C-alpha positions in Angstrom: 0.0 0.0 0.0 1.3 3.5 -0.9 0.4 6.5 1.1 1.2 10.2 0.4 1.3 12.8 3.1 1.3 16.6 2.7 3.7 18.1 5.1 6.2 21.0 5.3 10.0 21.1 4.7 12.1 21.4 8.0 14.8 23.6 6.6 14.7 27.3 5.9 12.0 29.9 6.5 10.6 29.6 3.0 8.3 27.0 4.4 7.9 24.8 1.3 5.1 22.3 1.1 6.3 18.7 0.7 4.6 15.5 -0.3 6.1 12.4 1.4 5.2 9.1 -0.2 5.6 5.8 1.7 5.5 2.7 -0.4 4.7 -0.9 0.6 8.3 -1.5 1.5 8.4 1.7 3.7 10.7 3.4 1.2 10.2 7.2 1.4 10.2 9.5 -1.6 9.9 13.3 -1.4 8.5 15.8 -3.9 7.4 19.4 -3.8 3.7 20.0 -3.0 2.2 21.7 -6.0 -0.7 22.9 -4.0 1.4 24.8 -1.5 1.4 28.6 -2.3 4.9 29.2 -1.0 6.8 26.9 -3.3 4.2 25.7 -5.9 5.8 22.3 -6.2 9.5 23.4 -6.2 12.1 22.2 -3.7 15.8 23.1 -3.2 18.6 20.5 -3.1 18.2 20.0 0.7 14.4 19.5 0.4 14.9 17.2 -2.5 17.3 15.0 -0.5 15.0 14.8 2.6 14.4 11.1 2.1 18.2 10.5 2.7 17.8 11.9 6.2 14.9 9.9 7.7 16.9 6.7 8.5 17.7 5.8 12.1 21.4 6.0 11.9 22.8 7.9 14.8 19.3 8.4 16.3 18.7 8.8 20.0 16.0 6.2 20.7 16.0 5.9 24.5 16.3 8.3 27.5 19.8 8.5 29.0 20.6 9.7 32.5 24.2 10.3 33.5 25.3 8.6 30.3 23.4 5.4 31.0 20.2 4.2 29.3 17.1 4.8 31.5 13.3 4.5 31.3 11.1 7.5 30.8 9.9 7.5 34.4 13.5 7.8 35.7 14.4 10.5 33.2 11.3 12.6 33.7 11.6 12.3 37.5 15.2 13.5 37.3 14.2 16.5 35.1 11.1 17.5 37.2 12.8 17.1 40.6 15.9 18.9 39.4 14.0 21.9 38.2 11.6 21.9 41.1 14.4 21.6 43.7 16.4 24.3 42.0 13.4 26.7 42.0 12.6 25.9 45.6 16.2 26.7 46.7 17.2 29.5 44.4 14.0 30.9 42.8 12.5 30.7 39.3 15.3 32.7 37.6 17.8 29.9 38.5 16.4 27.7 35.7 16.2 28.3 31.9 15.0 26.8 28.6 17.0 27.3 25.4 14.8 26.3 22.5 14.8 26.3 18.7 13.2 27.3 15.4 13.2 23.6 14.7 10.4 23.1 17.2 6.8 23.2 16.0 4.5 26.0 17.2 2.7 23.7 19.6 6.0 22.6 21.2 7.1 26.2 21.4 3.8 27.2 23.0 4.0 24.6 25.8 7.7 25.6 26.5 6.7 29.2 26.8 3.6 28.5 28.9 5.5 26.3 31.3 8.4 28.7 31.8 6.7 32.1 31.8 3.2 31.2 33.2 3.9 28.4 35.7 7.6 28.6 36.7 7.2 32.3 36.5 10.5 33.3 34.8 11.2 34.7 31.3 14.4 32.7 31.1 13.4 31.0 27.8 15.2 32.1 24.7 15.7 30.5 21.3 18.3 30.1 18.7 16.2 32.5 16.6 17.9 35.1 18.8 21.0 34.4 16.7 19.4 35.1 13.4 16.2 37.1 13.5 15.9 39.1 16.7 17.2 42.3 15.1 14.3 42.1 12.6 11.9 41.6 15.5 13.2 44.7 17.4 13.2 46.8 14.2 9.6 45.8 13.4 8.5 46.7 16.9 10.1 50.1 16.7 8.6 50.9 13.3 5.3 49.1 13.3 4.5 48.6 17.0 4.6 44.8 16.5 6.8 42.1 15.1 5.1 41.9 11.7 6.4 41.1 8.2 4.0 43.3 6.1 4.3 41.4 2.7 4.5 38.0 1.1 6.5 36.1 -1.5 4.0 37.2 -4.2 5.3 40.7 -3.7 8.7 39.7 -5.0 7.1 38.6 -8.3 4.9 41.8 -8.5 7.9 44.1 -7.7 9.7 46.1 -10.4 12.8 46.4 -8.2 13.9 43.8 -5.7 16.8 44.7 -3.4 18.5 41.9 -1.5 20.5 43.1 1.5 22.8 40.7 3.3 21.0 37.7 1.8 22.6 35.0 -0.4 19.1 34.0 -1.5 20.3 31.7 -4.2 21.9 29.4 -1.6 20.0 30.2 1.6 16.4 30.5 0.3 16.7 28.9 -3.2 13.0 28.4 -3.9 12.2 32.1 -3.3 15.2 32.9 -5.4 13.9 30.8 -8.3 10.5 32.5 -8.0 12.3 35.8 -8.4 14.4 34.6 -11.3 11.3 33.3 -13.1 9.6 36.6 -12.6 12.6 38.4 -14.1 12.6 36.0 -17.1 9.0 36.8 -17.7 9.6 40.5 -17.5 13.2 41.5 -18.3 12.4 45.1 -17.1 12.4 43.9 -13.5 15.6 44.8 -11.8 17.6 43.1 -9.0 20.1 44.8 -6.7 22.3 42.7 -4.4 24.0 44.5 -1.5 26.7 42.2 0.0 30.4 42.5 0.8 30.9 39.1 -1.0 30.2 38.4 -4.6 27.9 35.5 -4.0 26.0 33.2 -6.3 23.1 35.6 -5.8 25.2 38.6 -6.8 26.2 36.9 -10.1 22.6 37.3 -11.4 22.0 40.8 -10.2 21.6 43.8 -12.4 23.7 45.7 -9.8 26.0 44.4 -7.1 27.1 46.8 -4.3 30.0 45.1 -2.4 29.7 47.5 0.6 32.3 47.4 3.4 31.2 45.2 6.3 29.0 47.1 8.8 28.2 50.1 6.7 24.5 49.3 6.0 23.2 52.2 8.1 25.4 54.6 6.2 24.1 53.3 2.9 20.4 53.5 3.7 20.8 56.8 5.6 22.4 58.1 2.4 19.4 56.7 0.4 17.0 58.3 2.9 18.7 61.7 2.5 18.7 61.3 -1.3 14.9 60.5 -1.3 14.2 63.5 1.0 16.2 65.8 -1.3 14.2 64.5 -4.3 10.8 65.4 -3.1 9.7 62.6 -0.8 8.2 63.8 2.5 6.3 62.3 5.4 4.2 63.3 8.3 4.8 60.1 10.1 6.3 60.3 13.7 10.1 60.3 13.7 10.3 61.3 10.0 12.0 64.7 10.5 14.4 63.2 13.1 15.3 60.3 10.8 15.9 62.5 7.8 18.0 64.9 10.0 20.1 62.0 11.3 20.7 60.9 7.7 22.1 64.3 6.8 20.0 67.5 7.1 20.0 69.7 4.1 22.7 67.7 2.2 22.5 68.1 -1.6 23.3 64.5 -2.5 22.7 65.3 -6.2 25.3 68.0 -5.9 28.1 65.6 -5.0 27.4 63.9 -1.6 26.9 60.6 -3.3 30.7 60.5 -3.5 30.8 60.9 0.3 28.4 58.1 0.9 30.1 55.9 -1.6 33.4 56.4 0.1 31.9 55.7 3.5 30.5 52.4 2.3 33.3 51.4 0.0 31.4 51.2 -3.3 31.7 52.8 -6.7 30.1 56.3 -7.0 28.3 55.5 -10.3 26.9 52.3 -8.9 25.6 54.0 -5.8 24.0 56.7 -8.0 22.3 54.1 -10.0 20.9 52.3 -7.0 19.6 55.5 -5.5 18.0 56.5 -8.8 16.3 53.1 -9.3 14.9 53.1 -5.8 13.6 56.7 -6.1 11.9 56.0 -9.4 10.4 52.5 -8.7 7.2 52.5 -6.8 6.9 48.8 -6.6 10.1 48.0 -4.6 10.7 45.2 -2.2 13.8 45.2 0.0 14.6 41.7 1.3 17.0 41.5 4.2 18.4 38.6 6.2 21.3 37.6 8.4 23.8 39.9 6.8 21.7 42.8 8.2 20.5 41.2 11.4 23.7 39.6 12.7 25.4 42.8 13.8 26.0 44.9 16.9 24.0 47.5 15.0 21.5 45.1 13.6 18.3 46.7 14.8 19.4 50.1 13.5 20.2 48.5 10.1 16.7 47.1 10.0 15.2 50.5 10.8 17.4 52.2 8.3 15.9 50.0 5.6 12.3 50.4 6.8 12.7 54.2 7.0 13.2 54.3 3.3 10.0 52.3 2.6 8.0 54.4 5.0 9.2 57.7 3.5 8.3 56.6 0.0 5.0 54.8 1.2 6.3 51.6 -0.3 4.4 49.4 2.1 0.9 47.9 2.3 0.5 47.4 -1.4 1.4 44.6 -3.8 5.0 44.6 -4.8 6.2 47.1 -2.2 7.4 46.4 1.3 10.5 45.8 3.5 10.7 42.0 3.9 12.6 40.1 6.6 13.2 36.5 5.4 13.8 34.1 8.2 16.4 31.4 8.6 14.5 28.6 10.2 11.3 26.8 9.4 9.5 28.0 12.4 11.3 31.1 13.5 8.1 33.1 13.1 6.0 30.5 14.9 8.2 30.7 17.9 8.0 34.5 17.9 4.1 34.2 17.8 4.1 32.2 21.1 6.7 34.2 22.9 9.8 32.0 22.3 12.1 35.0 22.8 12.8 36.0 26.4 11.9 39.6 25.5 8.2 38.9 24.8 5.2 37.1 26.1 2.9 34.9 24.0 0.7 36.2 21.2 2.9 39.3 20.6 2.1 40.7 24.0 4.6 42.6 26.0 5.3 42.4 29.7 3.0 45.3 30.3 0.2 42.8 29.3 1.4 40.1 31.7 -2.0 40.2 33.6 -3.8 39.5 30.3 -1.7 36.4 29.6 -2.0 35.2 33.2 -5.8 35.6 33.2 -6.1 33.6 30.0 -3.8 30.8 31.3 -5.3 31.0 34.8 -1.7 30.3 35.8 -0.1 30.5 39.3 2.6 32.9 38.2 3.6 35.1 35.3 6.9 36.5 34.2 6.7 40.3 34.5 10.0 41.4 33.0 12.3 40.1 30.2 14.5 37.2 30.8 18.0 36.3 29.7 18.8 36.5 26.0 20.8 33.7 24.5 24.3 34.9 25.3 23.3 36.3 28.6 21.8 32.9 29.5 25.0 31.0 29.0 26.9 33.7 30.8 24.5 33.3 33.7 25.2 29.5 33.6 28.9 30.2 33.7 28.4 32.5 36.7 26.4 29.9 38.6 23.2 32.0 38.5 21.3 29.6 36.3 21.8 26.1 37.7 19.4 24.0 35.5 19.0 24.4 31.8 16.9 22.5 29.3 18.1 22.7 25.7 15.7 21.6 23.0 16.3 20.8 19.3 19.4 22.9 19.0 23.2 22.6 19.2 24.5 25.8 20.8 28.0 24.6 21.3 28.4 24.9 17.6 26.0 27.7 16.7 26.8 30.2 19.5 29.6 32.7 19.2 32.5 32.2 21.7 31.2 28.7 21.7 34.0 27.2 23.9 32.9 29.6 26.7 29.4 28.1 26.4 30.9 24.7 26.5 32.8 25.4 29.7 29.6 26.8 31.2 27.6 23.6 30.5 30.4 21.5 31.8 30.0 23.0 35.3 26.2 23.4 35.3 24.6 21.2 37.9 21.8 20.0 35.6 21.8 20.0 31.8 18.9 18.5 30.0 18.9 18.0 26.3 16.0 16.9 24.0 17.3 15.9 20.6 16.9 13.4 17.8 20.6 12.5 17.6 22.6 10.5 20.1 25.7 12.5 19.6 26.0 16.2 19.1 28.5 18.6 20.6 25.8 19.7 23.1 24.1 16.3 23.7 27.5 14.8 24.8 27.4 17.2 27.8 23.8 16.3 28.9 23.1 14.9 32.4 19.7 13.9 31.0 19.2 13.1 27.3 15.7 12.8 26.0 14.8 11.2 22.7 12.6 13.6 20.7 10.5 12.9 17.6 12.2 13.9 14.3 10.8 15.8 11.4 9.1 12.9 9.7 7.4 11.8 12.9 6.1 15.2 14.2 2.6 16.6 13.9 1.8 20.3 14.3 2.2 23.7 12.6 4.9 26.0 11.5 4.9 29.6 10.3 7.2 30.7 7.5 8.7 34.1 6.6 5.5 35.4 4.9 3.2 34.6 7.9 2.0 31.4 6.3 0.9 28.8 8.8 1.4 25.3 7.4 0.7 21.9 8.8 3.5 19.5 9.5 2.1 16.0 9.3 3.8 12.8 10.4 4.3 10.1 7.9 6.6 7.8 9.9 6.0 6.3 13.3 8.1 7.5 16.2 11.0 5.0 16.6 12.2 3.4 19.8 11.0 5.5 22.8 11.0 8.9 21.0 8.2 11.3 21.9 6.9 14.6 20.8 8.5 17.6 22.5 5.2 19.0 23.7 4.3 15.7 25.3 7.7 15.5 27.1 7.3 19.0 28.5 3.7 18.3 29.6 4.8 15.2 31.5 7.5 17.2 33.3 5.0 20.0 34.1 2.6 17.6 35.6 5.3 16.1 37.7 6.2 19.6 38.9 2.6 20.0 40.2 1.2 21.9 37.2 -1.2 19.2 36.0 -4.2 21.4 35.5 -2.5 23.5 32.8 -0.8 20.8 30.8 -3.4 18.2 29.9 -3.9 18.0 26.1 -5.4 15.4 23.9 -2.9 16.3 21.1 -1.4 19.1 19.2 -4.8 20.3 17.8 -5.9 21.2 21.3 -2.6 23.2 21.9 -3.1 25.0 18.6 -6.7 26.0 19.5 -5.4 27.4 22.8 -2.7 29.3 21.1 -5.1 30.7 18.5 -7.6 31.7 21.3 -4.8 33.5 23.2 -4.0 35.6 20.1 -7.7 36.8 20.0 -8.1 37.2 23.8 -8.8 40.8 24.7 -7.5 41.8 21.3 -9.7 44.6 20.0 -7.5 45.2 17.0 -4.5 46.4 19.0 -2.5 43.4 17.9 -2.2 42.3 14.2 -1.5 38.7 15.2 -5.0 37.3 15.6 -6.0 33.8 14.8 -9.6 34.1 16.1 -10.8 32.3 12.9 -8.8 29.2 13.8 -9.6 29.0 17.5 -12.4 26.6 17.2 -11.0 24.2 14.7 -12.3 20.6 15.0 -9.8 17.7 14.9 -10.8 17.2 11.2 -10.3 20.9 10.4 -6.9 20.9 12.0 -6.0 17.7 10.1 -6.9 19.3 6.8 -5.8 22.8 7.5 -4.6 24.5 4.3 -1.7 26.9 4.3 -3.1 30.0 5.9 -1.5 33.5 6.3 -2.3 35.4 9.5 -4.2 37.4 10.6 -7.3 35.2 10.3 -10.1 36.9 12.2 -13.1 35.0 10.8 -13.7 31.3 10.5 -14.0 29.7 7.1 -15.2 26.1 7.3 -14.2 23.2 5.1 -15.7 23.3 1.6 -16.7 19.6 1.9 -15.9 16.8 4.3 -12.4 15.6 3.8 -11.5 18.4 1.4 -8.8 21.0 1.9 -10.2 24.3 3.0 -9.7 27.5 1.0 -6.6 29.5 2.0 -7.4 32.3 4.3 -5.6 35.4 5.6 -4.2 38.8 4.5 -1.4 39.2 2.0 -0.3 42.8 2.4 -0.7 44.4 5.8 -1.1 48.1 6.6 -2.9 48.9 3.3 -5.1 51.4 5.2 -2.1 53.1 6.9 -3.1 51.9 10.4 -0.5 50.3 12.6 -0.5 48.7 16.0 1.1 51.6 17.7 -0.3 53.9 20.4 -0.9 56.6 17.8 -1.9 54.2 15.0 0.9 55.3 12.8 4.2 53.8 11.7 7.3 55.4 13.1 10.6 56.3 11.4 13.5 55.8 13.7 16.5 58.1 13.6 19.7 55.9 13.4 23.3 56.9 13.3 26.0 54.9 11.5 28.5 53.2 13.7 31.1 50.6 13.0 31.3 47.1 14.3 31.7 46.6 18.0 35.3 45.4 17.6 37.5 47.0 14.8 40.2 45.2 13.0 43.7 45.9 14.4 47.3 45.1 13.9 46.9 41.8 15.8 43.7 40.9 14.0 43.8 42.7 10.7 41.0 40.9 8.8 37.2 40.8 9.2 35.8 37.3 9.5 32.3 36.7 8.2 30.4 33.5 8.9 27.3 32.0 7.2 25.7 29.2 5.4 26.5 27.2 2.3 24.1 25.8 -0.3 23.7 22.1 0.7 24.3 22.0 4.5 22.0 23.2 7.3 22.9 24.6 10.7 25.1 22.0 12.5 24.8 19.2 10.0 22.9 16.8 12.2 20.4 16.2 9.3 22.2 17.1 6.1 25.4 15.1 6.9 23.2 12.0 6.6 22.9 12.7 2.9 25.9 11.8 0.8 24.7 13.9 -2.2 24.4 17.0 0.0 27.8 16.4 1.5 29.4 16.1 -2.0 28.9 19.7 -3.1 31.2 21.4 -0.6 32.6 18.4 1.3 34.7 20.2 3.8 35.0 23.4 5.8 36.9 26.2 4.2 38.0 29.8 4.5 37.7 32.2 1.6 40.3 34.9 1.2 41.1 37.4 -1.5 44.3 36.5 -3.5 46.0 39.7 -2.5 45.5 38.9 1.2 46.6 35.3 0.7 49.9 36.5 -0.8 50.3 39.0 2.0 49.9 36.4 4.7 51.6 33.5 3.0 48.4 31.5 2.4 48.3 29.0 -0.4 45.1 28.0 -2.3 44.1 24.4 -1.3 46.4 24.3 1.7 45.4 24.7 5.3 45.3 27.8 7.4 44.6 28.7 11.0 42.1 31.5 11.7 42.7 33.1 15.1 40.6 35.7 16.9 40.4 37.0 20.5 37.9 34.2 21.3 39.3 31.1 19.6 40.5 29.6 16.4 39.8 27.1 13.6 41.9 25.3 11.0 40.3 25.2 7.6 41.0 24.6 3.9 41.9 27.7 2.0 40.0 29.0 -1.1 41.5 32.0 -2.7 39.0 34.0 -4.7 38.4 37.5 -5.9 34.7 37.0 -4.9 35.9 37.8 -1.4 36.4 41.5 -0.6 39.9 42.4 0.3 40.5 42.6 4.0 37.7 40.0 4.7 37.4 36.3 5.3 34.4 34.0 5.0 33.9 30.6 6.7 30.8 28.4 7.0 29.0 27.9 10.3 28.1 24.2 9.9 31.0 22.0 10.8 31.3 20.5 14.3 33.4 18.3 16.4 31.6 15.2 15.1 32.9 15.9 11.5 36.1 17.9 11.9 39.1 18.3 14.2 39.0 22.1 14.3 36.2 23.7 12.3 33.7 25.0 14.9 33.9 28.5 13.6 31.6 29.6 16.4 34.5 29.2 18.8 36.2 32.1 17.0 33.1 34.3 16.4 32.7 37.6 18.1 30.2 37.5 21.0 29.4 41.2 20.8 25.7 41.8 20.5 23.2 44.5 19.3 22.3 46.3 22.5 18.6 46.4 21.5 18.0 42.9 20.1 20.8 40.9 21.7 21.7 39.4 18.3 25.4 38.5 17.9 27.8 40.1 15.4 28.6 37.0 13.4 29.4 39.0 10.3 32.4 40.9 11.7 35.0 39.3 13.9 38.6 40.8 13.8 40.8 37.9 12.9 44.3 36.9 11.9 45.2 34.1 9.5 48.4 32.1 9.1 49.4 28.9 7.3 49.0 25.7 9.2 52.5 24.1 9.3 51.5 20.8 7.7 54.4 18.7 6.3 52.0 16.3 4.6 48.4 16.1 3.3 46.3 13.1 2.5 42.9 11.4 2.4 41.4 8.1 3.2 38.5 6.3 1.7 37.1 3.5 3.9 34.0 1.3 3.8 33.7 1.5 7.6 34.1 4.6 9.8 37.5 5.1 11.4 38.2 6.6 14.8 40.4 9.1 13.0 40.7 11.5 16.0 42.8 8.9 17.8 45.1 8.1 14.9 48.8 8.8 15.6 50.4 11.5 13.5 47.1 13.1 12.3 46.9 16.7 13.5 44.0 17.8 11.3 41.0 15.9 9.8 37.6 16.2 8.4 35.0 13.5 7.8 32.9 13.4 4.6 30.0 10.8 4.4 29.7 8.9 1.2 27.2 6.5 -0.4 29.1 3.3 0.5 32.1 4.8 2.2 33.4 7.5 4.5 36.1 9.8 3.3 38.6 11.5 5.6 40.8 14.4 4.6 43.9 14.4 6.9 47.1 16.3 7.5 50.0 16.3 9.9 52.8 18.5 11.1 55.4 15.7 11.1 55.7 13.2 8.3 55.7 9.6 9.5 59.0 7.8 8.9 57.3 4.6 7.8 54.3 5.4 5.7 53.3 1.8 5.0 53.3 0.8 8.7 51.5 4.0 9.6 48.8 3.5 6.9 48.2 -0.1 7.9 47.7 1.1 11.5 45.3 3.7 10.4 43.2 1.1 8.6 43.4 -1.4 11.4 45.2 -4.1 9.4 48.7 -3.7 10.9 48.7 -7.3 12.3 46.8 -8.9 9.5 47.9 -10.6 6.3 45.7 -8.8 3.8 45.6 -8.0 0.1 47.5 -4.7 0.2 48.4 -2.7 -2.9 50.9 0.2 -2.6 52.9 2.6 -4.7 55.5 4.7 -3.0 57.8 7.5 -4.3 60.1 8.4 -1.4 61.9 11.0 -3.3 58.6 12.8 -4.1 57.2 12.1 -0.6 54.1 10.4 -2.1 52.5 7.2 -0.9 49.4 5.4 -2.2 47.9 2.2 -0.8 44.7 0.2 -1.0 43.2 -2.6 1.1 41.3 -5.1 -1.0 39.1 -7.7 0.7 37.5 -10.6 -1.2 38.3 -8.8 -4.4 36.5 -5.5 -3.6 38.0 -2.2 -2.4 37.9 -1.9 1.4 40.0 1.2 1.9 42.5 3.5 0.2 45.1 5.9 1.5 46.8 8.7 -0.4 49.6 10.9 1.1 51.6 13.7 -0.5 53.8 16.6 0.8 51.4 19.3 -0.7 47.7 19.3 -1.6 48.2 19.7 -5.3 50.2 16.4 -5.4 47.1 14.5 -4.3 44.8 13.0 -7.0 41.2 14.0 -7.6 38.8 12.5 -5.1 35.4 12.3 -6.7 36.0 9.5 -9.2 37.2 7.2 -6.3 33.7 7.1 -5.0 32.7 4.9 -8.0 35.3 2.3 -7.0 33.3 1.4 -3.8 30.8 -0.9 -5.5 31.1 -4.0 -3.4 32.0 -5.8 -6.6 35.3 -7.5 -7.3 37.9 -5.2 -8.9 39.4 -5.8 -12.3 43.2 -5.6 -12.7 42.7 -2.3 -14.6 40.7 -0.9 -11.6 43.4 -2.0 -9.2 46.0 -0.3 -11.2 43.8 2.8 -11.6 43.5 3.2 -7.8 47.3 3.2 -7.4 47.7 5.5 -10.3 45.3 8.0 -8.8 43.2 8.4 -11.9 40.6 6.3 -13.7 41.5 4.4 -16.8 38.6 6.0 -18.6 38.8 9.8 -18.2 35.0 10.2 -18.4 34.7 8.3 -15.1 36.2 11.4 -13.4 33.1 13.6 -13.1 34.8 16.2 -10.9 33.5 17.9 -7.8 29.7 17.9 -7.6 27.8 20.9 -8.9 24.2 19.6 -9.2 23.2 17.7 -6.0 19.7 16.8 -7.3 21.1 14.7 -10.2 24.7 14.2 -9.1 26.3 16.0 -12.0 30.0 17.0 -11.6 32.0 19.9 -12.8 34.2 18.0 -15.2 31.1 16.4 -16.8 29.6 19.8 -17.4 32.8 21.3 -18.8 33.2 18.3 -21.1 29.7 18.7 -22.4 30.1 22.5 -22.9 33.1 21.8 -25.0 32.0 18.8 -26.9 28.4 19.7 -27.5 28.8 23.5 -27.9 26.5 24.2 -25.0 26.1 28.0 -24.6 23.5 28.5 -21.8 22.4 27.2 -18.5 19.2 25.9 -20.2 21.3 24.0 -22.8 23.3 22.4 -20.0 20.0 21.4 -18.3 18.6 19.9 -21.5 21.8 17.9 -22.0 22.6 16.8 -18.4 19.5 17.7 -16.3 21.8 19.8 -14.1 19.9 22.8 -12.8 16.5 21.5 -13.9 15.1 20.6 -10.5 15.7 23.1 -7.7 17.8 25.5 -9.7 20.3 26.0 -6.8 23.2 25.2 -9.0 22.3 27.5 -11.9 24.7 30.3 -10.8 27.6 27.8 -10.6 26.7 26.4 -14.1 26.7 30.0 -15.4 30.1 30.5 -14.0 31.4 27.3 -15.7 30.0 28.6 -19.0 31.9 31.9 -18.4 35.1 30.0 -17.7 34.7 28.0 -20.9 34.2 31.1 -22.9 37.5 32.5 -21.6 39.4 29.3 -22.2 
């Protein structure tokens, strides 16, 4: 029997609809849901590969207490008594929750209700603090409430789209493809990308402004002054002050564009073009993301952008709005229910604590903000917080100054972790480890970046003793004596309560209002269609068992009314200021961290998919060639990045895409997959004083070559305990389809490479089929272990990275079949007998198409466009995430 379930993707804030099909053999296949309005059937490479991630490998299937398997009664009793005893002795502020945008709204609601309404502390914060809290604060200052005023349809309706600090092509690929399709349909639509790096997104822009890091406020203040000097006026509160702060009376047309351009580090003519396009284009959408938010001036940057839209009245109408695009699937759902320590549920502030308490009929209520993320871990370190419950997140990788957080957890009296994986950097420090349901097993709702509530529906049973997060928390609450407030038949009942709270004593003073969903029956909840809030009236199902019509409002504030005390939007005067910590002689470079295309957060899900791991298989640092030469850094070698907070050792990529004076490193790698790649250990912990969001985009750093005397890699059918191997000082782990690959390096070359290699592979004392080729004069060594005729493992060592052979073709040697003599010779030669077997590094994850395959096809078949490559090889025809990379290969071929 085959069943198909409509659910929602668990990755970014786009909130794509997914169909999951389970066949009679329980094999899972994933496709985009053509009925979902956010993605209309499209999926990115990560979403397409979701079926690769639902296996039970590495799963946490049973509770563990003090490192030992335990039953649920024992584990829950330990959590409940630990929290209750701590509260009794030290007060409610001695405990804390740290939660995640990976939780469903129903989970989030229970966590917030338990902490703020029953324990009586606001010490619950979320990893959304690290990515979207500056947007939240900016929205509140401008609109009176944390509200995104537009939707994805606005991107298609706009004549000008400005992407600020957003590598949309990689981080929100489906939205990016919608934008590209709209531009293809109407070539007059323009795209501006504002980003210090020349990203895949910038490659397709009509205009790229590579501004200096941290100068966003200066840029948009300059735009505001330009608009004011060109006839735009406003009577909105704060308008005069905002314009004055941007430069009173300055005649930008008379030459001040040059001053702004110099301040932000871009070309005068390009800045003039941007200002003119913005001024002349009524239908303009400005999309901003982590590049804006993750700053010590993040909230001011958000308001600088919003100011320009308010001055020009580009809000509340199709194709015109400032648009915050979120990083996690339920970052907005968490904000709705008070997941941040700085708010209460239903977008209410602490001045409305009595309202929330009346609704909950709770014994206590938090009356002032709690600890924000970094403050929370500092309080753990100081011994003020003595019990913490971490849910669905891995802060020892994702936080800045992450080793400080690690030290804090190591000495915390009680650390509880709910997770799906047995081993993460954070889970390994848990006193109590609780097995939570994973994406495919969870039921509830999420809210995406455009206020669209979507159902997440389980299509696999919970394995082992895994349980839903909300159910785990309700059990703990009942054991703590709060039974009356935490008895629910299921997630539908929690959702109804959440919806009712948004409507409670809400006479239009809060935009978030789900009154129309507060009385959903179980069937209505089961069949709930994607719905954009607010939903103030109930629209029943059209027919029994049918999907209801989509409800909600697309563009907010069309009537000019805002949820502020005076009913008006407010411009906010902001003054440019540099990053919290400037570069210096000791740390002369600015380190920027962020995401890559095919990995997600700390890799606990995407690393289970070999095709996702193949695109960019290892952590890296990008550096401009001029900086590389200055600091003695070689492309492909290893380098150590050092900051005032920590360091990481990464593979070097030299590229002119990187702005001179800057570095970029991805955030994803952790201690499970690399020896020294947790870039969070080196990241600056300075925060925006308003939002508390860290400055991940600007950390003063130094870079130096890692003094490796040899480089190598190992392919092995079975995982190796590489961290314990003698002589290996640096390593990374890359999952493969039928193998694991390890990149390795050392600072002292082994004297006997054969003996060393056999020890690494665990065959030192065995008589095995061992192939080897050594060139002592060149310092190279190649060996292979063959078992029963098939390749079991291979080791390659050379004194420099460029002396090592290509990796990708070797994956095809691990077939489990007996090797031919030609194949045995090819392994030792380091190249395939048939050159076409070497496909090169992966470009298209959806169809497994490599770089060399694409370049050969371009040359042999005369392919001259991305579309032609797609027709010939399928590359780029599914999610489209690889289209910019294909375009770059076409450009390289033209120059060859």
